[in-house]
C-alpha positions in Angstrom: -5.3 1.2 27.0 -6.0 -2.1 26.0 -8.4 -4.8 23.6 -8.4 -3.5 20.0 -7.7 -0.1 20.5 -4.1 -0.9 21.9 -3.5 -3.4 18.6 -4.6 -0.3 16.3 -2.4 1.7 18.2 0.5 -1.1 18.0 0.4 -1.8 14.5 0.3 2.1 14.0 3.8 2.2 15.9 4.8 0.1 13.8 4.2 1.8 10.7 6.0 5.0 12.0 8.9 3.6 12.6 9.0 2.0 9.2 8.2 5.7 7.7 10.9 7.0 9.9 13.6 4.5 8.8 12.7 4.2 4.8 11.1 7.7 4.2 12.7 9.9 6.5 16.0 8.5 7.1 15.8 8.5 10.8 18.4 6.3 12.2 17.2 3.3 13.2 18.3 3.5 17.1 16.2 7.2 17.1 13.6 5.3 15.6 12.8 3.0 17.7 13.6 4.5 20.8 11.3 7.1 19.8 8.1 5.2 19.0 9.1 2.8 22.3 8.5 6.2 24.3 5.4 7.2 22.1 3.8 3.3 22.5 4.6 3.7 25.8 2.5 6.7 26.6 -0.4 5.8 24.1 -0.6 2.3 25.8 -1.3 3.8 29.6 1.8 2.9 30.8 2.3 5.0 34.2 4.5 7.9 33.1 6.8 7.5 36.3 7.3 4.0 35.2 8.6 4.4 31.9 12.2 5.6 32.3 12.6 2.3 34.4 11.1 0.2 31.7 13.1 1.7 29.0 16.5 1.2 30.8 15.8 -2.1 31.7 14.7 -2.6 28.2 18.3 -1.5 27.2 20.6 -2.6 30.2 19.1 -5.8 30.2 20.1 -6.4 26.4 23.6 -5.0 26.6 24.0 -7.5 29.5 23.0 -10.7 28.1 24.6 -10.5 24.6 26.7 -7.3 24.4 30.0 -8.9 24.8 28.9 -11.9 22.3 28.4 -9.3 19.8 31.3 -7.8 20.2 33.6 -11.0 20.5 31.8 -12.3 17.6 32.9 -9.6 15.3 36.5 -9.3 16.6 36.8 -13.0 15.4 35.2 -11.8 11.9 38.0 -8.9 11.6 40.9 -11.6 12.9 40.1 -14.2 10.0 39.8 -11.4 7.2 43.5 -10.0 8.2 45.3 -12.8 9.3 44.0 -14.7 5.6 42.4 -17.0 7.4 39.2 -16.2 5.6 40.9 -17.2 2.4 42.3 -20.0 3.8 38.8 -21.3 4.3 37.8 -20.4 0.9 41.0 -22.8 -0.2 39.9 -25.6 1.5 36.4 -25.0 0.2 37.4 -24.7 -3.3 39.7 -28.0 -3.1 36.6 -30.1 -1.3 34.2 -29.3 -4.2 36.9 -28.4 -7.2 37.6 -25.6 -9.2 34.9 -26.5 -12.1 32.3 -25.7 -9.6 32.8 -22.1 -8.5 29.3 -21.5 -7.6 29.3 -24.4 -5.1 32.3 -23.5 -3.8 31.3 -19.7 -3.4 28.1 -20.5 -1.7 29.8 -22.9 0.7 32.5 -20.6 1.4 30.2 -17.4 1.8 27.9 -20.0 4.5 30.9 -20.4 6.6 32.2 -17.1 6.8 29.4 -15.4 7.6 29.0 -17.3 10.7 31.3 -14.6 12.6 31.3 -12.4 9.5 28.6 -9.8 8.9 27.2 -10.7 5.3 28.2 -7.1 3.5 32.0 -7.5 5.0 32.2 -10.9 4.1 31.4 -10.2 0.4 34.0 -7.6 0.2 36.3 -10.2 1.3 35.6 -12.9 -0.6 34.9 -11.0 -3.9 38.4 -11.2 -5.3 38.2 -14.8 -4.9 34.9 -14.8 -6.7 36.3 -13.0 -9.2 39.7 -15.1 -9.5 37.3 -18.3 -9.9 35.0 -16.8 -12.9 38.3 -15.8 -14.5 40.1 -19.0 -13.7 36.8 -21.4 -14.6 35.1 -18.8 -17.5 31.9 -19.6 -15.8 29.2 -17.0 -15.5 30.1 -13.8 -12.7 26.3 -13.4 -12.2 26.3 -16.7 -11.0 28.7 -16.9 -8.6 28.0 -13.4 -7.4 24.5 -14.6 -6.6 25.6 -17.9 -4.7 28.4 -15.9 -2.7 25.6 -13.4 -1.8 22.9 -16.0 -0.7 25.4 -18.6 0.8 26.5 -15.0 3.3 22.7 -14.5 3.7 21.6 -17.4 5.2 23.9 -17.9 7.8 23.8 -13.6 8.2 19.9 -14.3 9.6 20.5 -17.9 10.9 23.0 -18.7 13.0 24.8 -16.9 15.7 27.2 -15.1 16.3 25.7 -12.6 14.1 24.2 -10.1 16.0 20.3 -10.8 14.5 20.3 -14.6 15.7 21.9 -13.8 19.3 19.3 -11.0 19.7 16.5 -13.1 18.7 17.6 -16.1 20.3 17.8 -14.3 23.7 14.8 -12.4 23.7 12.4 -15.4 22.8 14.5 -17.8 25.1 13.8 -15.3 27.5 10.2 -15.2 27.1 9.9 -18.8 27.5 11.9 -18.2 30.4 14.7 -20.8 29.7 18.6 -19.8 29.6 19.2 -18.9 26.2 21.2 -22.4 24.4 23.0 -20.8 21.6 24.1 -24.3 20.5 21.1 -25.2 20.2 20.0 -22.5 17.8 23.1 -22.9 15.4 22.1 -26.5 15.1 18.8 -26.0 14.2 19.6 -22.5 12.0 22.3 -25.5 10.0 19.8 -28.0 9.6 17.2 -24.9 8.2 20.0 -24.0 5.8 19.6 -27.2 4.0 16.8 -26.1 1.5 18.0 -22.3 1.0 21.2 -23.5 0.0 20.0 -26.1 -2.4 17.8 -23.2 -3.8 20.4 -21.1 -3.9 22.2 -23.3 -6.2 20.2 -23.9 -8.5 19.1 -20.6 -8.9 22.6 -19.4 -9.7 22.8 -21.3 -12.2 19.4 -20.6 -13.7 20.0 -17.0 -13.5 23.5 -16.7 -14.5 22.3 -18.2 -17.9 19.9 -15.1 -18.6 21.7 -11.9 -16.6 25.1 -10.7 -17.3 27.6 -8.5 -15.8 28.8 -5.1 -17.4 32.2 -6.5 -18.4 30.2 -10.0 -19.8 28.2 -7.5 -21.6 31.1 -6.0 -23.4 32.2 -3.0 -20.4 35.4 -2.7 -18.8 35.8 -4.7 -16.1 38.4 -4.0 -12.9 41.9 -5.9 -13.4 41.4 -9.3 -11.9 44.1 -10.9 -9.7 44.8 -14.8 -10.5 43.4 -16.7 -7.5 47.5 -17.5 -7.3 48.5 -13.9 -6.7 45.7 -13.7 -4.1 47.3 -15.8 -2.2 50.3 -14.7 -2.9 49.6 -11.3 -1.6 48.6 -12.6 1.9 51.8 -13.7 2.1 52.3 -17.0 4.1 48.6 -18.1 5.0 47.6 -20.1 7.9 46.9 -23.9 7.8 43.5 -25.0 7.6 42.9 -26.8 10.9 44.3 -22.9 12.5 42.3 -21.3 10.0 38.6 -22.9 11.2 39.8 -22.7 15.0 38.4 -19.4 15.6 35.1 -20.8 14.4 34.9 -24.3 15.7 36.4 -24.6 18.6 33.6 -22.2 20.2 31.0 -24.3 18.6 32.8 -27.3 20.0 32.9 -26.1 23.8 29.4 -25.0 23.6 28.2 -28.1 22.4 30.6 -30.2 25.0 28.9 -27.8 28.0 25.4 -28.7 26.4 26.0 -32.3 26.5 27.7 -32.6 30.0 24.6 -30.6 31.3 21.9 -32.7 29.5 23.6 -35.8 31.3 23.6 -34.4 34.3 27.3 -34.1 34.9 28.6 -31.0 36.9 31.6 -30.1 35.7 32.5 -26.2 36.0 35.7 -25.6 33.7 33.4 -27.3 30.8 30.6 -24.7 32.1 32.7 -22.1 32.2 34.1 -22.9 28.9 30.9 -23.1 27.5 29.2 -20.3 28.1 29.0 -18.0 24.9 30.9 -15.7 25.8 33.9 -17.8 27.3 33.4 -19.6 24.1 33.9 -16.6 21.6 36.8 -15.5 24.1 38.3 -18.9 23.5 37.7 -17.9 19.9 39.4 -14.5 19.7 42.5 -16.0 21.3 42.9 -18.5 18.8 42.5 -15.9 16.1 45.4 -13.6 18.1 47.5 -16.9 17.8 46.7 -16.0 14.1 48.0 -12.7 14.0 51.5 -13.5 15.7 51.8 -16.3 13.2 51.3 -14.0 10.6 53.6 -11.2 12.1 50.9 -8.9 12.5 50.3 -8.3 16.1 51.2 -4.9 16.4 47.8 -4.7 14.6 46.0 -6.0 17.3 44.9 -2.6 19.0 43.7 -0.9 15.8 41.5 -4.0 14.5 40.2 -3.9 18.1 39.3 -0.4 17.8 37.9 -0.4 14.3 35.8 -3.4 15.1 34.2 -1.8 17.8 33.6 1.0 15.9 31.5 -0.9 13.6 29.5 -3.0 16.0 29.3 0.2 17.9 25.5 1.2 16.2 24.6 -2.7 15.6 24.9 -3.4 19.7 22.5 0.2 20.1 20.0 -0.6 17.6 19.8 -4.1 19.2 19.3 -2.5 22.7 16.7 -0.5 21.1 15.0 -3.1 20.0 14.9 -4.6 23.4 13.5 -1.7 24.4 10.8 -2.0 22.2 10.1 -5.7 23.2 10.1 -4.5 27.0 7.5 -1.6 26.5 5.0 -4.1 25.0 5.9 -6.7 27.8 4.5 -3.7 30.4 1.2 -3.2 28.7 -2.1 -5.1 28.4 -1.2 -6.5 24.6 0.1 -9.8 26.5 -3.2 -10.4 28.1 -5.4 -9.5 25.1 -2.7 -11.9 23.2 -3.5 -14.5 25.6 -7.2 -14.1 25.2 -7.2 -14.8 21.8 -4.0 -17.2 21.4 -5.8 -19.6 19.5 -6.2 -17.4 16.6 -2.5 -16.8 16.3 -1.3 -20.3 17.5 -3.5 -21.5 14.3 -0.6 -19.5 12.2 2.5 -21.2 13.5 5.9 -20.1 12.6 4.5 -18.5 9.6 3.2 -15.5 12.0 7.1 -14.7 13.1 8.2 -14.7 9.0 5.7 -12.7 8.2 6.2 -10.3 10.3 10.0 -10.2 10.0 9.5 -10.3 6.1 7.2 -6.8 6.5 9.6 -5.2 8.5 12.7 -6.3 6.2 10.9 -5.0 3.3 10.0 -2.0 4.6 13.1 -0.6 6.3 15.9 -2.7 5.3 18.0 -3.7 7.5 17.8 -7.5 8.6 18.9 -7.0 12.0 16.4 -4.5 12.6 14.0 -6.7 11.4 15.1 -9.7 13.6 15.5 -7.9 16.7 12.2 -5.8 16.5 10.3 -9.2 15.5 11.8 -10.5 18.1 11.1 -8.1 20.9 7.5 -8.0 19.6 6.9 -11.5 19.9 9.0 -12.5 23.4 6.1 -11.7 25.6 3.8 -13.6 23.5 5.6 -16.9 23.1 3.6 -18.8 25.8 0.4 -17.8 24.7 0.8 -18.4 21.4 2.3 -22.1 22.2 5.9 -21.4 22.0 6.8 -23.0 25.3 10.4 -25.4 24.4 13.7 -24.3 23.5 13.5 -26.0 20.5 9.8 -23.7 19.9 12.4 -20.8 20.7 15.2 -22.1 18.1 12.4 -22.6 15.2 11.4 -19.1 15.9 14.6 -17.4 15.9 15.1 -19.2 12.2 11.6 -18.4 11.1 12.2 -14.6 12.3 15.5 -15.2 10.2 13.9 -16.3 6.9 11.6 -13.3 7.0 14.4 -11.2 8.0 16.0 -12.0 4.2 12.5 -11.5 2.4 13.3 -9.2 0.7 17.0 -7.3 -0.1 16.6 -4.3 -2.5 17.5 -0.9 -2.5 16.7 0.0 0.7 19.2 -2.8 1.9 23.1 -1.4 2.1 23.4 -5.4 1.1 21.6 -4.8 -2.4 24.2 -2.2 -3.3 27.4 -4.1 -1.8 26.3 -7.5 -4.0 25.1 -4.9 -7.1 28.2 -2.9 -7.2 30.9 -5.7 -6.4 28.8 -7.8 -8.5 29.4 -5.7 -11.4 25.8 -5.7 -12.1 23.5 -2.5 -13.2 20.8 -1.7 -10.6 18.0 -3.6 -12.7 19.7 -6.4 -13.0 20.4 -6.7 -9.2 16.3 -6.5 -8.8 16.6 -9.8 -10.7 19.4 -11.3 -8.7 19.4 -10.1 -5.4 15.8 -9.3 -4.6 14.7 -12.5 -6.5 17.0 -14.1 -5.0 16.2 -13.4 -1.5 12.6 -13.8 -1.6 13.1 -17.3 -3.4 15.5 -18.2 -0.3 13.3 -16.6 2.4 10.2 -18.7 1.7 13.1 -22.0 1.5 13.9 -21.0 4.9 10.1 -21.0 6.4 9.8 -23.9 4.5 12.6 -25.6 5.9 12.0 -24.2 9.3 8.3 -26.0 8.6 9.5 -29.7 7.3 11.8 -29.4 10.7 9.0 -28.4 13.1 6.9 -31.3 12.2 9.9 -33.5 13.2 10.7 -31.6 16.4 
């Protein structure tokens, strides 16, 4: 099969996947694998080749990013358990001032969600948010929205969160270049500027129009004071050590990249600058934090619980790699190549819209990112995205689409609504509308940056 019939079959396959996940509640892993198999059969791939193609897509994803995802998640767990996440938050509060809780929560969320999943990050930081609201008498909803958006932006834009890692791996492979996570981190950070600004002003605006249950006169949970919250962790680590599991891996990757661009061959630096080893250093410093806090005996159960959480993410990510491999094995690439002029006119709007459709339909940002990247990877060169900068911008454009929008089929929507002490209708006014605005702002930031780079 080729041409328009193949394209129609692909669209039908995506619709079937969305319906399976969102309507029939079939797990994303099963849905992706089933759709990949069916599409391979319909597309006319030789039946004896299909098992090999599926195996290559699955194992290839694990080989390239599986360990990176595990190590990144473990860093996040260690930051949470040792109180380092709270120390980072405390540092941000001191920086922006206790009278600006919205800015504090926004920046805090953006930093913490680089290694920590946004759902977990909200739960970790919500006690701090409540304490700050109590301390400053500011809007609870405003701080909820600011925290939610800050977490969400880095969750969708910046590795080592699984979605951006998987997206970067697939798209850099699509342009036949080694993955450059530092470039993705840098462009992701640069493209966070406009979304962060929009998030801040939207949080201030919506805080004046929507109230939490407690602010409406209902009963709220007992809130610890900020001092009580800090005291509950015992002695917090110092600021430098708290930031080290995040900052050191970025510095190591940056140093290795600088040496590589300068043409200087230093094997030890190149070794430490690979994503796996850089994040391993982050885990090492996270472990040192655990030793300092006197909780070293908890390292095994912490690692075990992290692997249990990361497992489903890994399998979904690998299943997305299977779909990408199947697409690459069909005649779709040739068809797109023959008609690449039409797609290239859309530029970064094409990956943004595709990810937004998938996100809105099935709820998971990670699934939206990995699936969109898998679809685009074989098409990158044909639609004019040929350089590492193009690939990194495409990762972030997909991430912006994967924010748009968070609603009732997204677990994060319920985390924010429930922990933010809001009614469901208010969740749509805050979380759903906020992610729409921030997603659009993210795409505009990508477009503006693409004019410069």
